[in-house]
FIMARFI-321247 format. One record per atom (N, C-alpha, C): residue in three letters; x, y, z. Coordinates in pm, whole numbers, plus 50000, padded with zeros to 5 digits. Example, Ala and Ser with C-alpha at 12.3 -4.5 7.8 and 13.67 -1.06 7.14 Angstrom:
ALA513194943150780ALA512304955050780ALA513204967050780SER512854977550708SER513674989450714SER512905000350787
//
This chain:
MET270581865319495MET269321862119563MET268111865319475ILE268231875019386ILE267081879019305ILE266661867719211ASP267611861219145ASP267261850219057ASP266581839019135GLU267091836119253GLU266491825719336GLU265081829519378PHE264871842319411PHE263551847219447PHE262591845619329LEU263001849419211LEU262141848519094LEU261841833819060ASP262811825119080ASP262561810819059ASP261471805819155ALA261561810119281ALA260561805919381ALA259191811519347VAL259151823719295VAL257871829619252VAL257281821419139GLY258111817119045GLY257631809018934GLY257001796118982VAL257611789719081VAL257031777519139VAL255681780519202ALA255601791519276ALA254351795119344ALA253241798219244PHE253591804419132PHE252591807319029PHE251991794418975ILE252831784418956ILE252341771518907ILE251411765219011ASN251791766119138ASN250991760219245ASN249651767319261ALA249621780219231ALA248411788019253ALA247291784019158GLY247661780019037GLY246621776818939GLY245841789218899GLN244601787318861GLN243751798418820GLN243091804818942ILE243311817718963ILE242761825019076ILE241661834319028VAL240541834119096VAL239441843219061VAL239751857119116PRO239881867219031PRO240251880719076PRO239071888219136TRP238721884919258TRP237561891019323TRP238001901619422PRO237261912819434PRO236121917219352PRO236561925219230MET237861928019219MET238411934419100MET239761927919073HIS240251929618952HIS241571924418917HIS242631933918972VAL243681928319028VAL244711936819088VAL245371945818985ALA245361941818858ALA245931950318753ALA245121963118735GLN243861962918777GLN243031975018770GLN243351984618885ILE243981979618988ILE244221987319111ILE245561994619105GLY246591987919053GLY247941993219057GLY248122007319002PRO247502010818889PRO247742024218833PRO247352035718924PHE246512033219024PHE246042044019110PHE246982046719228PHE247902037519256PHE248752039719373PHE250152033819360GLY250372024319267GLY251592016319268GLY252882024319267ASP252962034419178ASP254202042119170ASP254402050919292LEU253302056719343LEU253402065419460LEU253812057519584GLU253192046019604GLU253522037819720GLU254962032919713ALA255372028219595ALA256712022919581ALA257772033619609ALA257572045419552ALA258532056319574ALA258602060019722ASP257452060019788ASP257402063419930ASP258142053020013LEU257902040119986LEU258532029720066LEU260032028920042VAL260452030619918VAL261882030519889VAL262572042019961ARG261942053719959ARG262522065120030ARG262662062120179ARG261602056620238ARG261652053520381ARG262692042620410TYR262772032820322TYR263732022020342TYR265162027220338LEU265492034520232LEU266862039520217LEU267242048920331SER266282057320374SER266552066420485SER266822058620614ALA266012048320639ALA266192040420761ALA267522032920759ARG267862027120644ARG269122019820635ARG270312029220652ALA270202041320593ALA271272051020611ALA271402055220756GLY270292054520830GLY270312057820971GLY270712046321060GLY271072035121001GLY271572023921079GLY270532013821122VAL269302014721070VAL268282005021108VAL268581991721040PRO268661980721115PRO268981967621056PRO267901962920959ALA268291954820862ALA267351949720763ALA266251941520828GLY266581934020932GLY265571925921000GLY264501934321065GLU264871945921117GLU263881954721179GLU262921960421075LEU263411963120956LEU262551968320850LEU261641957420796ALA262121945120790ALA261261934120747ALA260101932120844LYS260301935420969LYS259241934121069LYS258101944021047LEU258321954020962LEU257271963820936LEU256141958020851TYR256401946720787TYR255341939720714TYR254481931920813PRO253221929120778PRO252381921020867PRO252951907120891SER253671901720792SER254281888520804SER255431887820706THR256351878520729THR257431877020632THR256891871620500SER255801864020504SER255181859420381SER254691871220298SER254051880920363SER253561892620290SER254721901020237ALA255841900920306ALA257001908420257ALA257451903420121LYS257241890620098LYS257631884719969LYS256541886219864SER255301883619900SER254231884219801SER253941898519756LEU253991908119847LEU253711921919810LEU254811927919723MET255971921219720MET257071926019636MET256681926119489LEU255771917219450LEU255401916319309LEU254651928719262ASP253991935819354ASP253351948419318ASP254321960019331LEU255221959119429LEU256131970219453LEU257151972019341VAL257671961019290VAL258731962219189VAL258231969419063PRO257101965519004PRO256601973318889PRO256321987818926GLY255801990019047GLY255562003719090GLY256842011919095MET257932005819142MET259222012719144MET259652016619004LYS259422007618909LYS259842010418771LYS259032021918712VAL257722021718735VAL256872032518684VAL257272045818749ALA257642045418876ALA258022057618948ALA259392062718909GLY260142055018831GLY261472059318789GLY262552057118893ILE262302048318988ILE263322045119089ILE264492038319019PRO265722042719041PRO266872036418974PRO266992021519009ALA267522013818916ALA267661999518936ALA268481996319061THR269502004319089THR270332001619207THR269512002519336ASP268602012219342ASP267752013619461ASP266692002619466ARG266181998619350ARG265211987619346ARG265861974819399VAL267041972119353VAL267751959919395VAL268071960619543ALA268471972319591ALA268781973719733ALA267561970919819PHE266401975719776PHE265171973519852PHE264811958719853VAL264781952419737VAL264351938519727VAL265301929319805THR266591930719780THR267541922019848THR267581924719998GLY267431937420035GLY267441940720178GLY266261935020252ILE265061936020193ILE263861930520258ILE263951915320265LEU264411908820159LEU264541894320161LEU265571889920265ALA266661897220274ALA267671893920374ALA267131896020515GLY266361906620533GLY265761909120664GLY264761898520701ALA263951894220604ALA262971883620630ALA263681870620665ALA264821868020600ALA265571855820629ALA266031855320774GLU266301867120833GLU266701867620973GLU265561863921068LEU264321865321020LEU263161863021105LEU262601848921092GLU263081841420994GLU262591827920972GLU263651817821012THR263221805721045THR264161795321084THR264471785820970GLY263751787120859GLY264001778920741GLY264441787520626ASP264491781520508ASP264861788720386ASP263811799220355VAL264211811720346VAL263261822620325VAL262541821320192LEU263121814320096LEU262511812619965LEU261761799319952CYS261721791620060CYS260931779120065CYS261341769219957ARG262611769219919ARG263041760419811ARG263031745719850ASP263041742919980ASP262981728920025ASP261541724720055GLY260581733220018GLY259181729820042GLY258691733220181GLY259441741420252GLY259031745220387GLY259031760220407HIS258061765120481HIS258031778920527HIS258061778020678ARG259251779320735ARG259431776420877ARG259761789020955LEU258921791621053LEU259071803521136LEU259471800121279LEU259251787721321LEU259451783821460LEU260761776221477GLY261401778621592GLY262581771121626GLY262231757421682ALA263241748821697ALA263011735021740ALA262351734421877GLU262761743021969GLU262181742722103GLU260711746622100GLU260361756722021GLU258971761022013GLU258111750321946VAL258651743821844VAL257921732921778VAL257631721821878GLN258631718121956GLN258441707522054GLN257451711522161ARG257511724122204ARG256591728822308ARG255151728222258LEU254921732522134LEU253571732222080LEU253081717922059ALA253951709422008ALA253541695921974ALA253281687222097THR253931690122206THR253761681922327THR252911688722432GLY252391700422402GLY251581707822498GLY250171702422506PRO249371708322592PRO247971704022606PRO247131708822489GLY245911703622482GLY244961708622383GLY244811700322259TRP245661690122241TRP245561681822121TRP244401672022135VAL243661670522027VAL242501661622025VAL242561653021900SER242271640121915SER242301630821802SER240881627621756GLY240791622521633GLY239501618221580GLY239101626121458PRO238321620121370PRO237921626821246PRO237031638921268ASP236151638621366ASP235241649921387ASP235981662421434PRO236861661521536PRO237631673521573PRO238501678621458ALA239081669421380ALA239921673721268ALA239091681021164ARG237931675421132ARG237041681921035ARG236621695721085SER236331696521212SER235931709321271SER237061719521263ALA238291714921286ALA239441724021281ALA239661729321140PHE239561720521042PHE239841724820905PHE238721733620848THR237481730820885THR236391739520838THR236461753220906LEU236911753521031LEU237121766321099LEU238221774221029SER239301767420995SER240381774120923SER239881779420789GLY239061771720720GLY238521776320592GLY237651788720607ALA236841789020714ALA236001800820739ALA236851813020768ALA237911811120846ALA238791822320877ALA239501827420752GLN239921818220664GLN240541822520538GLN239541830320453ALA238291826020453ALA237271833120376ALA237071847220432LEU237131848820563LEU236991862120623LEU238151871020581VAL239371865720587VAL240531873420545VAL240391877620399TRP239941868320314TRP239741871220172TRP238711882420156SER237631881920233SER236571891820217SER236971905520269VAL237931906020359VAL238371918820417VAL239491925020334HIS240411916720287HIS241581921920214HIS241561918320066PHE240571910720022PHE240441906719883PHE241581897119845TYR241521892019725TYR242421881019690TYR243871885719673GLY244081898619658GLY245411903419620GLY246501901219723TRP246171901619851TRP247211900419953TRP246631894720083THR246181882220075THR245541876020191THR246501873120305ASP247811872420276ASP248731869720387ASP248991882120471ILE248181892420452ILE248171903620546ILE247691898620683SER246811888820685SER246231884120811SER246261868920828PHE246911861720736PHE246931847220744PHE248271841920696VAL248871833220775VAL250131826920737VAL250061812120773ILE250471803720681ILE250581789420708ILE252051785720705HIS252491778220804HIS253921775120808HIS254171760820854GLY255361756120825GLY255761742420842GLY256351737720709PRO256381724620682PRO256121713820777PRO257251712620879TYR256851709921003TYR257801707921112TYR257831693121148GLN259041687621157GLN259171673521195GLN259031672121345VAL258121663521388VAL257891660821529VAL257921645721546GLY259091640421580GLY259221625921585GLY258991620121447ASN258061610921437ASN257721605021306ASN256471611421246GLN256111623421297GLN254941630421247GLN255331644221195ILE254391650321124ILE254581663421065ILE253551673021124MET253991685021163MET253081695121215MET252961706721116ILE251721710621091ILE251411722321008ILE250691732521097VAL251061745221083VAL250491755821166VAL249841766221076ARG248591769821110ARG247861780321039ARG247591791621138ASP248151803221113ASP248011814621203ASP247161825521138PHE246141830021212PHE245311841221171PHE245461852221274PHE245651864421227PHE245881875521319PHE245211888021264ASP244941897221351ASP244261909721313ASP242981906621238LEU242141898121297LEU240881894521232LEU239801905121249GLU240161916121312GLU239201927121330GLU239851940321287PRO240071942321157PRO240701954621109PRO239741966421113ARG239471971021232ARG238451981221254ARG238751994021177GLU240021997721165GLU240372010021094GLU240012009120946LEU240011997120893LEU239751995220752LEU238261993420723TRP237571985920809TRP236141983220793TRP235421986620923PRO235191999420951PRO234612003321080PRO233181998421101ASP232471995220994ASP231071990821009ASP230911975721017LEU231981968320999LEU231901953721007LEU231941949421153PRO230941941921200PRO230981937321339PRO232241929221366GLY232801930921482GLY234031923921515GLY233781909121536PRO234701900421493PRO234561886121517PRO234741882921665ALA234431870821700ALA234511866721840ALA235951864221884CYS236911866321795CYS238311864921834CYS239151874021746ARG240311877421793ARG241241885321714ARG242351876721656GLU242701865821726GLU243761857121678GLU243301842621686LEU243731834821589LEU243341820721582LEU244531812821532ARG244801801621597ARG245861792621551ARG245281778521540VAL245411772521423VAL244961758821398VAL246191750421366LEU246461740421450LEU247621731821432LEU247151717621399SER247901710721318SER247541696921286SER248791688321280LEU248681676021332LEU249751666221326LEU249361655321226HIS250301651621139HIS250021642121032HIS251031630821035ASP250591619020991ASP251501607820982ASP252321608820854ALA253161598720833ALA254111599220721ALA253521593920591THR252211592120586THR251611586820462THR251401597620357ASP251681609920391ASP251521620720294ASP252761629520297THR252921637520192THR254031646820182THR253481660920177PHE254031669620259PHE253541683420267PHE254611693020221ARG254181703120145ARG255081713620099ARG254351727020109ILE255081737320144ILE254541750920148ILE255471759720065ASP254901767619974ASP255741775819888ASP255801790219940ILE256461798419863ILE256761812119905ILE255511820719923PHE254391816619862PHE253181824619869PHE252071817919947ASN252431809920047ASN251421805120142ASN250541793920086HIS250991786919986HIS250211775719934HIS250661762820003LEU249721755720064LEU249991742620122LEU249661731920020LEU250611723419989LEU250431712819891LEU250541699319960HIS249621690319930HIS249671676719981HIS249001667619880GLU249281654819889GLU248841645619786GLU247531638519818ARG247191636919944ARG246011629519984ARG245011638920050PRO243751634820063PRO242801642820140PRO243361645220281LEU243251657520328LEU243901661520452LEU243511652820571LEU242251649020580LEU241781641320695LEU242431627620704GLU242841622120591GLU243371608420592GLU244681607220667SER245501617420663SER246791616720732SER246781623520868THR245691630220903THR245641637721028THR245531628421148ARG246381630521247ARG246371622421368ARG245881630221490ALA246011643421488ALA245511651521599ALA245471666121555VAL244601673821618VAL244511688121589VAL244481695821720ARG244851708321710ARG244801717421825ARG244321730921774ILE243401737021847ILE242851750121809ILE243051759721927VAL243711770821899VAL243971780722003VAL243301793821962VAL242341798322041VAL241601810722013VAL241971821022118ASP242611831622075ASP243041842222168ASP243751836422290GLY244601826422265GLY245421820622371GLY244801809122446HIS243591805022412HIS242891794422485HIS242651782422393ASP242981770422442ASP242711758122367ASP241231755022369VAL240671752022250VAL239231749622242VAL238871737322160ALA239881730222107ALA239571718422026ALA238841708022111GLY237891701322052GLY237191690722122GLY235901694922189ASP235631708022195ASP234341712322252ASP233521719222143GLU232481726122182GLU231591732022083GLU232111745422029ARG233141750922089ARG233601764222051ARG234021765321904PRO234771755721846PRO235151757321705PRO233951758221612ALA232911750121635ALA231731750421548ALA231001763621563VAL230901768621685VAL230231781421708VAL231011792721640LEU232321792621656LEU233141803021596LEU233091802421444ARG233081790321389ARG232991789121243ARG231711795521191LYS230591793021258LYS229321798921216LYS229381814121224GLU230011819321329GLU230131833821344GLU230971839721231LEU232061832921196LEU232931837921090LEU232221837420954VAL231501826620928VAL230751825520803VAL229711836520793HIS229051839520906HIS228061850220908HIS228721863620875LEU229921866020928LEU230631878420899LEU231011879120751VAL231441868020696VAL231801867720554VAL230601871420468ARG229441866020502ARG228231869220426ARG227871883920440GLN228021889320561GLN227751903620580GLN228721912020497GLN229971908020498GLN230981915520424GLN230721914820273LYS230351903220224LYS230061901820083LYS228861910520042THR227851911120129THR226691919520101THR227091934220099ALA227921938120197ALA228361952120204ALA229171955920081ILE230051947120036ILE230851949919917ILE229961950619793GLY228941942019789GLY228021942119677GLY227261955219662ARG227121962519771ARG226421975319766ARG227321986819719LEU228621984519716LEU229551995119679LEU229611996819528SER229862008919485SER230112011419344SER231502006019309GLU231772005019179GLU233081999919138GLU234202008719191ARG233992021819191ARG235042030819239ARG235192029919391GLU234122027219462GLU234222025219607GLU234952012319639VAL234712001919560VAL235461989419578VAL236941991719552LEU237231999119446LEU238612002619415LEU239272009819532THR238562019119592THR239092026619706THR239422017219822LYS238512008019852LYS238751998719962LYS239941989619932PHE240061985619806PHE241181977119767PHE242501984319795VAL242581996919751VAL243802004719771VAL244042007119920GLU243012010419993GLU243162012620137GLU243652000220208SER243201988520163SER243661976020223SER245171974520205ARG245651978320087ARG247091977520062ARG247851987120153TYR247361999320167TYR248032008720256TYR247932004320402TYR246821997920436TYR246681992420571TYR247741981820596ALA248001973620496ALA249031963320511ALA250391969520539MET250661980820476MET251961987420491MET251941998320599ARG250921998020684ARG250722009320776ARG251902012020867THR252582001720913THR253662003821010THR254842011120949TRP255012010020817TRP256072017620751TRP255872032620772ARG254602036720781ARG254312051020791ARG254132055420937THR253442047221014THR253172051421152THR254452052021235ARG255472044221199ARG256732045021273ARG257392058621257ASP257062065621149ASP257582079121126ASP256602089921169GLY255502085721235GLY254512095421282GLY253532099821176ASP253472092621063ASP252562096320954ASP251292087820958ALA250232092920899ALA248992085120888ALA249212073620790TRP248522062420815TRP248722050920727TRP247892051720600GLN246842059920599GLN245932060520484GLN246642065620358PRO246102062420242PRO246692067420117PRO246782082620117PRO247782088120052PRO247902102720044PRO246812108619954PRO246572121619963PRO245522128019882PRO245642125419733GLU246862124219682GLU247032122219538GLU246412109119492VAL246462098919578VAL245852086119542VAL244342087619532TYR243732094119631TYR242292096319627TYR241892104919508ASP242752114519472ASP242472122919355ASP242472114619228ARG243432105519217ARG243462096719100ARG242212088019093ILE241822082719207ILE240642074119210ILE239412081919165ALA239342094619200ALA238172102719169ALA238112106519021ARG239252108518956ARG239202114418822ARG239682105418710LEU240482095118738LEU241022086818630LEU240072075418596PRO240002071618472PRO239152060118435PRO239722047118491ILE238832037918523ILE239262024918572ILE239572016118452PRO240782011018442PRO241122002718325PRO240341989618328PRO240081983918212PRO239381971018209PRO240251960018267ALA239611949818321ALA240351938418373ALA240991930818259PRO242201926018278PRO242841917918172PRO241961906018138THR241921902818011THR241081891517967THR241861878617959ASP243201879417970ASP244031867417958ASP245031867318072ASP244871857718164ASP245801856518276ASP246881846218250ASP246991841918126ASP247961831418092ASP249241837318033ASP249721848218091ASP250961854318044ASP252111844418058GLU253011844717962GLU254191836417971GLU255001840318093TRP255511830218164TRP256231833118288TRP257451841818262GLU258141839718151GLU259341847618125GLU259011862418112VAL257821865518061VAL257391879618053VAL257171885018193LEU256441877418275LEU256181881718412LEU257491882518492ARG258361873218470ARG259641873218542ARG260401886218517THR260371890718392THR261051903318360THR260391915118430ILE259061915018436ILE258331925718504ILE258681926218652PHE258831914518714PHE259101913918858PHE260581915218892ASP261441915218793ASP262881915918817ASP263291930418841PRO263781933718961PRO264131947818989PRO265321952818911ARG266091943818852ARG267291947918779ARG266971952918638VAL265761949818589VAL265401952518451VAL264331963318443ASP264551973318360ASP263561983818340ASP262361978518260LEU261221985118274LEU260081981818192LEU260401985518047PRO259911977617950PRO260161981117809PRO259461994117772ALA260052001417682ALA259442014117636ALA258192011017556ASN257162019217575ASN255902017317500ASN256112021017353
//
């Protein structure tokens, strides 16, 4: 499974293209927590498995199965730096992937171009339920609302792990049409950003039905790929805000404006932070993502004192100047079976 996972990661890297590392490069963040977090999670994982906890239950400790896969790219190097034996690294990676596979209805590695979380009955219920609206204006409103929500997630968790609060899944076949689902959750991470005003909703679902004139693919890291402008193939949209259908009225436009306003507030707040304060928030966001791993054992989710001590006294490394690393080099870094090369 590891080779297949790494192959899927390679595809996702190609799909991602050039990513702007805002507000800091993730490579600048890892040295302050990566080894400590990895050692902690591996210990908790092995202890839970030895206690009989099923792999699927441990995969549920991630915010989403998508995040269980994307966050692995930071955990594996951290395990190597921490000196975790290869056998334990492999056990963690394969166990989490196997657990995630139990929670999804499609290929967990998205090798067929689908990230499918819903069963056939649920797909049919959503596609034939109320709330669907046709026309270019409702579709445009739905997609701009989704874009605003993605921007909010980016501004709260930064570019490193946006699937902490956002997952896109599908494509689901519905008769001769295709359904794509965009789920936003925990849009008010009060514990992480106590001074950020709460949005007008905590959960948002944007669904779209498309005709067969386009081809849709979703990879392992939440990238939706299509060949034509999205509006051209869209036949209907549905917007569900905290359980209520709102497509077709003024609510999506109002909510979009509120989310954009929050994004601007968040950007201003981050702009006022020092580089070390931004670093701290970045690390805290990562620990927030993994919070359930710790709270299930009665521990606080925040980083341990040693992480804060490192942030206070260690120099911040410069951001890498070249993001065009050869994939085979990165593949080796992400492979849990292979140790890091000696310096």
